N, C-alpha and C positions, 0 to 999 in steps of 0.2 A: 504493500500500500504506500502511495506517495506521502511525502511529508505534508503536502497541502490537504490531502484527504484526511490524514490523521488529525490535523488541526481542526478541520471541519467537524469531525466526529467528536472531538473534545468540546468544541463550541456547542454542539447539539446537546451533549450531556450537561454542560454548564447551564445552557438555557433552560433545560428541563428541570434541573435541580434548583436554579435560582440562586440569588445572593441575598444576604441579609441586608436590611434597609439602612440607609443613612438618613439624613434629614429630609423630611417632606414638609415643606412650609415651615411651621414653627416648631417642629419636633421630628424625631426619627420615626421610621416605620417599624412595624412589628418585626421582631427578629425571627418569629416563627408563627405557626398557626395559633389562633386564640384557643384558650382552654375550652373543652366541651365540643369542639368541632371535629377533632381527629384529622386525619389526612385529607387532602383535597379529593373530592369525589369526582374522579374522571369518568368519562363514559365507559361502558363495558369494554374491558381490555381485550385486545386481539390476542390470539395465541402467540406465545413467545416467538415461534418460528416465523409466523406471518409478520410480526412486528419487526423482527430482524431483517426479513426480506425487504420490507418497506424502507427501512433505514438504509439498507445497502442500495436500493433503487434510487433514493434521493441523493445519496453521496455520489453515485455513479453519474447521475444527471448533472450535478453541480460541477463535477470534475470536467465535463465536456462543454459546459457553457462558456461562451466568450464574455468579456466584460460588457459589450454592447447588449448581448442577450440577457445577461443578469440584470442590468439596470432597466431593460425594457419590462421586466417582470415586477419592477418596483414602482411603477406609476401607470396611470390610466392613459388611454389614447382613444381617438375616434373609432367607433365601431363600424366596420365595413358593411355589416348587415344589421343595422340597429333595430331593436324590438321595442324602443321607447323606454328602455331601462335607464337607470341613473349613471351607470359606469361600465367600463370595458377595459380589460387588461389583456393585451395580445399574448398569445402563447408562443411556443417555439416549435413550429411544425416539424422541423428536421429531427427533433428529439422526442416527438410525441407528447409534448407538453401542451395541453389544450388552453384555449383562451378562457378567461373568466368573465361572466356577465353578472353584474351586481344590480339588484333592484331594491328600491324602497319597499317597505312593507309593514309598517306598524299595524295596519288594519286590513291587510290584503296585499296582493302583489301588484305594485304600481308599474305597469307597462302599458303599451298602446292597445293591447288586446283586453277583452273582458276577463275579469277575475271575480271571485267572490268578494264582495265588499262587506267585510265583517264590521260589527259595531266597534266604536273607538275603544282602545285599550282601557280608558278610564271606566267605561261601562262594563267591560269584562271584569275589571278589578272589583267593581261594586258587588259582584256575586260572592266575594270572599271564598273562592273555590279553586284551589290549586289544580285539581284534576280537570276542571273546565279550561283552565289556562293551557294545560297540556293539549287538550283536544283542539283548542283554538290554534295553537302552534302547529299542530299536525296538518290542519287544513292549509295553512300558509305554506308549510314545507312541501306538501305534495303539489300544490298549485305552482309554487316557484319552480320546482323541477319540471313540471309539465309544460310550463311556459318558457322553457329554455334558459332558466336562470341557475346560477351556481352559488351565489352569495346573497343573503338577505341582509339589508341594512336595518336591522331591527333585532331585538326590541330596544326601545328608549326607556331607561330606568331612572333618569334624573328625577329627583323628588319634586312634588308640587310645593314649592316654597312660597311663592306669591300667587295670589289669584289672578294677577294681571298677565301672567306668562302666556304667550300666544299658543304654546304647544302643550298646555296642560292636558288636553284631551288625548294626546299621543302617549302619555305615560300613565302610571298606575295610581299613585297615592302620595299623600303627605307623610305617611308613616313608613319608616325604614323596614320594620319587620314584615309588614304585609307586602311591601314591594319586593323584598328579597324572596319571599315564598313564591310569589307569582312569576317573577322573571325566571327563576330556576326551572320551573315546570314548563313555561312557554318555550324556553330554549331547548329543553329536552324534546318537546313536541316537534319543533321545527327540524331539529337534527335527526330525530327518529326517521324522518322521510328523506334524509340524505342531502338537505340543503344546509349550507354553512350559515350559522347565525352570527350577527355582528352586534354586540351590545354597545350602546352609545348613550350619551356623549361623555367621554371620560375626560374630565369630570367637572362638576359644578356649573354645567350649562343649564341654568334654571330660569332663563329669561331670553327673550329675543332682542330686547332693547340693548343696543351696543354689544351684541354677542361677539362680534369680530375683534373687539378691542378691550373690553372691560377686564380689569384685573381683580379677580375675586380673592379676597383675603379671608381665610378660615383657619381657626386654630386646630391643632391636631386632634383633640378630643371631639370637636365638632365634626371634622371630616369622617372619622372612623365610626362615630355613633349615628351619623345621619346619611350623608350622600354615598359613602363608599359601601354601605351594606349591600345594596342591590348589585353592584359590580362584583363584589366578592362572591355573591351567590351565583352570578353568571359564570364566573371562572370555575366554581365548584361544580356547576352543571356541565362543564366541558365546552363552553362557547368557543367556536373556532376562530373568531376575530373580535377585536375591540376597535372602536372608532374614537380617535382623539377629538377633543372639543375645539371650538374656535377660541374660547376665552383664555386668559392667563389664569394660572392658579398660583397664588402667593408669589406673584412677580414674574413668573416664567410661562410662556405660551404652553398650553397643554400638550401640543404635538412636539415639543422639544424639552419636555420636563422630565429629566432623568430620575429624580426621586419618585415621580408618579409612575412612569412607564417601566423603568428598569428595576428600581429598588423595591417598590411596592408591588406592582402588578406581576412582575416575573420573579422577583426575589422572594418576597414574603408569601405571595399567593400561589406561586408556581405556574403561572399562565404559560402555556407552550404553543399558543396559536400566533397569529400575526396582528400587528397594530397598523391600521390605516388612518390617514387623516380624514377629517371631514372635508367637504368639497372646498378647496382653496384655503384650507386652514394651516397649510405648511408655510413656515416663514423663513426657513434656512435650509442649507444642505448639510454642512458639517455638524452643527449643533443638533439637528433633528435626527440624523441617522445615529449619531453618537449617543443620543438619549434613549434610543430604542424604537423610533418610528421606522416601520418597515416599508410602507407603501404610501406614496403621495397620490391623492386623487383631486380632480379628475384628469390632470395632465402631468407633464414632466417638467414644470418650471424649475424645480429644485432638484428632483431626483432623476432627471434626464441627462442632458449634456453637462450641466454643472456637476453632477455627481461623478460622471466619468472623468471629467477634468480634475476633480478633487482627488480621485484615486491615482491618476497618473502623476499629479503634482505631489502626492504623498501626504496631503492633509486629511485624507480619509483612508485608512488601511483597507485593502481589498477584503480582508477577513470580515470587516463590518458589513460589506455588501454581501459576502457569502452567507453570513449569519442571517441576514434579513431574507435572502432568497431561500435559505434552508427552512426557515419558519413557514414561509408560504408553501413551498413544495411539500413539506411534511404534513401540513394541514390538508392540502389537496389530496395527498396520498391516503390520509386517514379517511377521507370521504369518498374514496374510490375514483377520483378524477384522473389519476395517472394510470388506471388499469387499462389494459388492452385486450379485447375491445372494452370501451366504457360501458357502464351499466345502462340499460335501456331506461328511457324516461317514461314515467307513468302517464296515463291519460288523465285529463281533468275530470273530476267528478263534481260537476256543478250542483247536482241535486243534493249530494252529501254536504257540500259547503253551505248551501242554503239552509239545510236543516240545522247545522251548527250555528249559523248566523242568527237564526230565529231563537234558538235555545239560549244563546248568550244574551240577546236583547231582552228576553223576558226575565232571565235569571238576574240580570244586573239592574233592572229598572228600580228606581227608588221612589216610593210613595212618601212624599215629604209632609203632606197635610191631607186630612180627610175628615171633614166636619159634617155632622148631620146625615151620615150615610150617603154622601154624594156618590161615592164609588163603593162597590161596582155598580154599573148601570143595570138595573133590573126593572121588571114590570113596566109601568107607563113611562118611567124615565128612560128606558132603553128603546122605546118606540117613537119618541119624538125628540130629535136631537138636531142641534145646529153645530156645524163644524166651522169655526171662524179662524181666520189667519191665513197668510199666504202659504205657509208650510203645511197647512192642511190639504192644500191642492197640489203642491209641488213637493215631491219626496226630497227630504233633506238627508242624504245618505252619509256624508262624511265631511270632515273639515278640509281645509285647503293645504297646499304645499305637499310635502313628502307623503302625507297620509291619504291623498286623494286617489281613489281607485275607480276604474271604469267598470261598473257592475254589469252583470248579465242582464239585469232589469230591476226595476224597483217600482212598486205600487205607491200611489199617493195615499196618505192616511184616509182621506175622504172615501176613496174606493174601498179600502178594507173595512171601514166602519159601516158603509152602506151594505157591503156583503154580509157582515156579521149581524147587523140589525135585522136583515131579512125582509121578505115580502110583508107588506102591510105596515111597515114602519115609514116614518117621515124623517129623512135626513137632509137638511138644507145646508147650503154653504154661503158664507159671505167672506169677501176678500179681507176686509179690515184694513189692510195696508198693501199698497201696490209696490212690489219689489222691482219690477222691470219696466214700468212706465207705460203711458198711453201714447198713441201716435200723435204727432203734432198735426193740427188741422192744416191741410194743404193751403188753405187761404189765409193762414196766419201770417205768412211771409209775403212781402211785396218786393220783387215779383214772386208769384206763387210757386211752390215746389212741393212735390210728394217726397218726403224723406223717410218713408216707411217701406222697407223692402226694396231698396234700390239695388240693381245689379251693375257691376262694372266689369267689362270684358277684359280678358288678358291683354296686357300691354297698354291699356287705356287709362286715362285719368278723368274723373268726373268732378266737377266743382260747381258751386252755386253760392251766390251772395244775395242776401235779402235783409229787409228790415221788418220788425214787428213792434207794435206799440202796446204798452200796458197802461190800463186806466188807473191802477193803484199799485202801491208797493206790494210785493208778494215774495214768498219763498218758493223757488223752483228747484227741482232736482232734474238735471238733464242727464240722459243716458245714451251711450252709443253702443249698439250691438253690431258685431262684425265677424267675418270669417277669414279675413286675410290680414294685411297690414292695417294697423289701426288708423281709421280716418282722422284727419286733422280737423278739429272743430274749434272755431274761434268765436267768442262772444265779446263784442265791443273791443276787438283787437287782442283779447287774452285767450291763450290756448287753454281749453278746458280739460283735456285728457293727455297731458304730456307723458312721455315715456319716463318711468321712474328708474332709479338706480337699483342694481342688484336684484335680489330675490323678490323685492316688492313688486317688480314689474311682472313676474311670472306667477307668483303665489297670491292670487287675488281672492281666495276663499273658495270653500266647497259649495256654497249656495249662491252668493252674490256675484261670483266671477263668471258665471255662464248662465244663459237663458235656458228655459226648459227645452228648447229645440237645439241646444248645443252651441249657439253662437256665443262668442266671448263678449263680456259686458264690462264697461267702465262707467262710473257715475260720479257726479259732483253736485253739491247742493250750494245754491247761491241765494243771497238776499238781493232781489232785483228792485230797483226803484221804478216808480211810475215814469212813463215817457217812452222814447224810442230807443230800441236796441238793434244792433247790427249783428247778424249771424252769417258766418262764412264756413262752408264745408268743402273739404277736398279729400277724395278717396281714390287710391290707386288700385288697379286691377292686379298688378304683379304678374307672375308667370301663369297663374291658374285662374285668374279672375276672382271676384269676391262679391258677397252680398253684405249690405249694411242697412241699418235703420237708426234714426235718431228719435228718441222718445223723451217724455217729460212727465212729471207730476207737479201739481200746483197746490196751493192752499185750498182752493175750491175742490179739487179732486180728493184731497185727504179728508176734508170735512164730509164729503158725500160718502166716501168709503166707511167712515166711522158711523155715520147716521144709518147706513144700510146694515152694518154689523149689529147695532143696537136694536133696530127694527126686527132683524132676524132672531136675535136672542130672546126678545119678548114673545115671539110666536111659538116657542117650543118649551118642552119640560126641562131639557138638559142642554148645556152648552159644553163643547170641548173646544177650547181655544188653544191653538198651537202658537207658541212664541219661540223666537230664534235668536241666536247670537252666532255670527259667522266668524270663527277664528281661523288663523292660518299661520304656518311657519313664516318667519320674516318680520312679523310685527307683534307687539304686545297689545293687549286691550288698553284702552284709555279710560274706561269706566267699568264698574261692575253692574251697572244698570243695563236693562235691555235697550238695544239701540232703536233709533227712529221714534215713532209715536206709539210704541207698544205699551208703555205704562199707561198712557191715556186710554188706549183701546181696552186694556184689561179693566181699568177702573170703570169705564162706561158700560162695558158688557156685564160685569159682575153686579153693577148697580141695577141693571135691567133684569138680570136673572141670577139670583144667588146660588143656583145649582150650576155654577161654572167651574169646570175643571181646566186648569192651565197645564198643558203638556210642554215641558221645556226641552227644546233641542238646542242646548247651549254647551259650551266647551268646558266650563268650570263653574265655580260658585257665582251666584247672582244675588244682588240685593233685591228685596221685594217689598217696597213700601205699600204695595197693593195686596199683600198676603191676606190680611184679616178680612177682606171683602170677598175672597174666593171660597168655594166649597172644597176644592181639592187641588193639589199640585203634584204632578207626576214628573220626575226628573228622568229623561230618556237620553240625555247627551246626544251624541251622533250615532244613531242606532243601526247603521248599515242598510244593506239592500232589503232586508226583511223587517225593517223597522215598522212599516205600516201595519203588517199583520201582527207583529208582536205587541204594538200599542193597542190594537183592537182586542187582542187576547186579554190584556191587563184591564182595559176599561170595562169590559163586560164580565170580568171575574172568571174567565176560563182558566187563568192561572193566578196564583198569589204573587204580588210584587215581592221578589226575593232579594232585592239589592239593598245595600247599606252604604252610606256615604263614606268614601275614602278620603275626603277632604272636608274640613270645617267650612261651613257657610257663615260668613260674618254678618253681624247685624247692620253694620255700616262700613263705609270704605276706610275709615280711620282705624277701626277695631280689628286689625289684622297683625300678624307678626312683623310685617314690614311697614305698616301704615304710619304716616307722619314722620318717617325717618329716611330721608333721601339717600343717606349713606348705605342703608340696608337695601333700598330699592328706589330708583334704578341705578344708584351710584352717583358719586360726585367727582368730577374731573377724571373720569375713566377708572375710578377705584370704587370697589364695593366691599363692604364688610359684613360678614355673617355674624354680627355681634349678638344675635339671639342665641348663639351657641347651639346646644343640643335641644333647645326648646323650639322645635319646628312644629308647625301645625297645631294639633290639639294639645300638645304639651305646653305651648305658649299660652293658650287660653286658660289652661289650668293654673299655670304659674302666676299669671297676671290676674286671675279671678275675673276674667272677662266672659260675659254671657254671649254666646254666638246666636245667630238666627237658628241654625241647625248644627248640632255637634257631630263630630266624627263618629261614624258607626250608626248614625240615625237612619231609620227607615221603618215605616209602618207596614202593617199586615192587614188582611181582611178578616183575620181571626184575632184572638187574644191569647196571651202567654203568661205563664207563671213560672217563677224560678224558686227553687227550694232545696233544702238539705245539702248545704255546702260543707265539704270537708277538704282540708288541706294538710298534706303531710310531706316530710322530706323523702325524696326518692332519687337515686342515681345522680347525686350531686346537684339536683334541682328540687323541684316541688311537683307533687302530683295533686291536681285539683279535680275534685269530683262534685257534681251537682246534678239536680234533676230539672229538666225543662218539660213543662206540660202545656199542651194545646187545650185551653179552657173554653174555646169558642165552638162554633157550629160548622166550621169549614176546614178543609184540609189547608195547611199553611206551611210557609217556609220561614224559618227563624235563623238568625246568625247570632249565636251566643258568643260573647266576648269576655276575655279574661285579661285583667290589667294588674300590674304589680307596682307597689309603692317603693320608695327609696330605702336604702340601707343607712341606718344611723352610724354604722361603723366605717363607712366609706367616706373619706374626706374629699369627695369630688362632686361637681355639680351633677344633679340627677333630676329626672322628671318627677313631677308630683305623682303621675301615673304613666306607665309605659305599657303599650299593648304587648302581651306576652303569649297570647294564643287565642284561638277562636274555633268554632265548629258550626258548619252549616247543617241545618236539620230540616227534614220534611216530615211532618207529623199529621196524622188523621185527627179528627175531632175527638177530644178526650184522651188521646194517646200521650204517654209520657216516655221520656228516654233519660236514662242515667248517662251523663256525659263525663268523659275523662279527658282532661287536657294536661299534658306534661309541660311544665315550665322548665326549660333547659338551663344549664349553667350559663350559657352564653346570654340568655335573656335576663339573667340576674347579675350580669357583669357590666362594668363600665370601663372605658378606655382611660388608662393612666398615662398622661403625657410625659411623666418623669420616668416611668418604667418602660414606656413605649410598648405596652401590652395590655391585654384585657385582665382585669382583676375582679374577683368575685365579691359581690356585696353581701357579706355574711351578716348574721344576726337576725333579729326579728323583722320580718317583712310582711306588709299588709297585702292581701289579695282581694281584688274586687271582681265581681261577676255580674253581667247584665246585658242590656240591649244596645247600649251605646256608651261613649266615653263619659256621658253625663247621666245615664240612667243605669245605676249599678245597685240593685236592691240587696245583693248578697255580699257580705264582707267577712273576712276571717284573717287570722295571723298565723304564721309558722316561722320556725327558726331555720335559717339557712346556715349550713356548716360546710367548711372546706373538707374535701375528701382526703 
């Protein structure tokens, strides 16, 4: 064996074994695995002979690769046969190394072809069901392989730290324990099907505002007890890849952060896959590859020619390139991608995907409020219904950005409700708010022009200039719908729809960014003065030609829509009002209130009919000044392609709402863990401090004694529940908690029993007032009871000590709480925790 191959073999062994951590931010990384976790749980081990054969195959390939071929494996490139996926890495055909296609996929495989559009991960998480997370992952894994993909850029496990974060719907929870449980099972599901999972964004990418530049400062204890828990669980589940974040972590860009990538990820946790950058998140060549970044995406700005030049100049040792290539090839081999011939790809099973999508949507739906038996709809209330709101008529499948999936199809809720209500029922609809605008009257302009449904032939340009006059001041929303290059529209000389910078141009939302017929949409709202205004429109046909339309809404249109909604509400027994908030990658929310005129709409409709149920298709927590006037509120987040049917199942009581909140809903915008402190969010001068420490989410509300609108873990049922007979005793270095849950109502129901643990008086470290330590999802018949056992592990009873750089057990007397949410805990007991 050559000296070079021997060095590579040694590097492989070193990478697998890892190295103990040095400083990560304000302290050192763990020198080993935390107590109570044991060795890292790798995926099922291959037989020793097969593993040795694979290692020899990778070493032999690496020996034959040229420097140009090696570096070509370390960065993305244009795909010669694109499938609409996010990234492509060319292979080396002469050596049988295949290309890699990488697709987004937090809620389904995001390519140009149809795929199962699953509910948003936050809705999945609300089911508190790790087994369901694995099933969800398996759907994506199978479809990714079937659609020609090799790597999935998912799951996202960054915690919900601020309710303003634009991608909260793509992740799981504010709670580290719940997040860790779910991400581990989702990764196992994805990789069960042969697709490589990529956990992201490592680390502290908890907002979109300034995500490319913000420097996130977090203490060592904060890091380990909050954000890192999900990533550690992903490594334990055998994730094949990790994606580095855009932001800085304690002063250093995440994609060139050696304490994060090398000392913690590989050294302490034993990660043996590869690390890729987020798209355009690589900032250097020498520092990045030296820190442990293996792949630059989507191009080769730093890992292409500059990396080859650095190797030839001696500033980067070729061994560093070899190690990065070795990690990629070893992972590819583990998933059978280097086999000859390669494994056959499965066929899509759209029907199976749809069944899982509906199962998840019903399991994760959270009933937030239900007064006076508003839900479920039964009897006369189920036979006379008004469906109000634009998203009652237009299916709202998913959020925007990386999570947006082209579904096989999706019903509108109105259609599903009419189907479920059946013959002899009256189901009326009122728009309530117009999302896509009304045609401009052709005679509005002088000279007149029809701006609705214009066609522009290939190679041609169409333009028109005209004037219109307003008799009084008014607020207008102008919208352009188009199929090609966006038309240029100027009002009084000002361009209304300029091209925006970066992802903001492409990620326009899952609802508002396109019309029901698929045309792209941009909108702007203006306060127009009385008098004459000049409108100019120019549209280019381009190579393929295009269609466009210019539309509008006015104060008079909005008032008429509201009046029609109120009239419709008065004419029926029950109202189901669909409310929306369209979030997307690339921008944070600016308010927690519902956008547009929806608050006014809910107030007016609920005043007209108190049996009003509000169905929320929103991304994250929402403030609800209208809450007390409603009969019921059902949180459905972004429910995927089967959301309409699932919503009807829940409204009519065919299933019990089984979801519980994985994030606290604040009573107002200031009463949040980051409210009123710009240094916590969004940051000041490019610097952000996680000064709330370990008190993320519900922990902060408990520590500060702040009453939320709805607490973490909250969710109502159509039946009633009783908790009794709690016992707690030491067991296996932790605690064994036993209690009885009884369905005391008249309906079959779903309950999520939650166990929390209080702090240790013997541990001189900051600790939560209560931390989630376990949970159990139950389905019980009327009158049925179940004795539940939840084991609280040593890890759940430990805190991270920044002086020892390790987990330490919180021994002594600990209080245990059991109940239905973080604020509804009827059972309490104490037990003594002792070191083994």
